[in-house]
C-alpha positions, 0 to 999 in steps of 0.5 A: 519516554522511549519507548520499551522494546516488546518480550517479543520482539525478534531481531535479525542481524545480516553481518559477516564478521563473526567476532561481531556479531558476537559483540553485537548480540552482547550489546543488545543483551546488556540493555535488553535481554528480551531482545531474540536476536538471530544472524545470517552471514549473506544477503541471500541468507537474508531473504530467504529466513525474512520470508519463513520468519517474522521479525520486527528489524533487521539490523544490515551490514551493506558490505557482504560477500554477496551483495556491496553498497545500496544494493544490498539495503535496496534488495532487502527492503524490496522483498520485505517493506513492512520490516524496520531496517537500521544500516550498521555502517563503519565511519567511512560508509556513513554516507553511503548510510544516509542514502540508504535511510532515504531511501527507506531504511529506518534509521543507521548507526556506526558499528562502535553505536553505545549499546543504548544507542543502538537500543534507542535505535531500534526501539524507534525503528520498529514504531515507526516502521509500524506506523508507516505499514498501518498508514500504508495498509489504511491508504489502501483499504481507503481506495480500494473503498473509492475504486469500489465507490467509482465502479458502481456510479459507472456501471450506474450511468453507463446502464440507463445510458445505453438503454437509451442510446438502443433506443434513439437510434432505433427513432432515428435510424427511422426503424420505429416508426409507428406512433404506438411503437414509438410512445411505446418505447419513449415509455420505457426510456422514461425511468432511466432519464428518471434514474439519471435526473433524482428527484425530477420524477414523482414529487420531484419539482417536475415530473419527468411526462413522456415526451411527443415525437412526432413521426412522419410516415 
């Protein structure tokens, strides 16, 4: 069973032919009088309107006074990627309309499509676009969570490694040679080593002990 169009579905028709725009409104009104259909004649008007008002779908003529061909769709889609676009085309432009679908349009229809076919295309275009937008949002949230986790892990690894590296440099470069000071340094390093090897501290299979490093006088 096809999904019904929500009562408040808002559709923007980007069409420069006023006679066809009236016909389009009549066709939609005959099968879905609840749809709120608005029209603009140019792509620039559509871009402005789509950013100031909310629409569920856009019916797009690819050939407009200020834009022609695929760039008409790509500019609109890049500007409002979460709005479903259905391309309206003449018989001679079906190949270009099919390419627009490949690039992200939800569907294309011939301009002489029956009202039922027009409604059906809008119904599924709106539903598919909402699904895609929800999926994209979930993917972005998952990626952000992974990035936060990796950043935390990276910090937890860098901190003890930096401490161990600094203390080891003091010993290797013989900045510290006094046995008591060496022992104190190594005592400070052990907790950092345990942070890198959980389970090996007290209560683990092997308890880390301060290693004995002979220091020549």
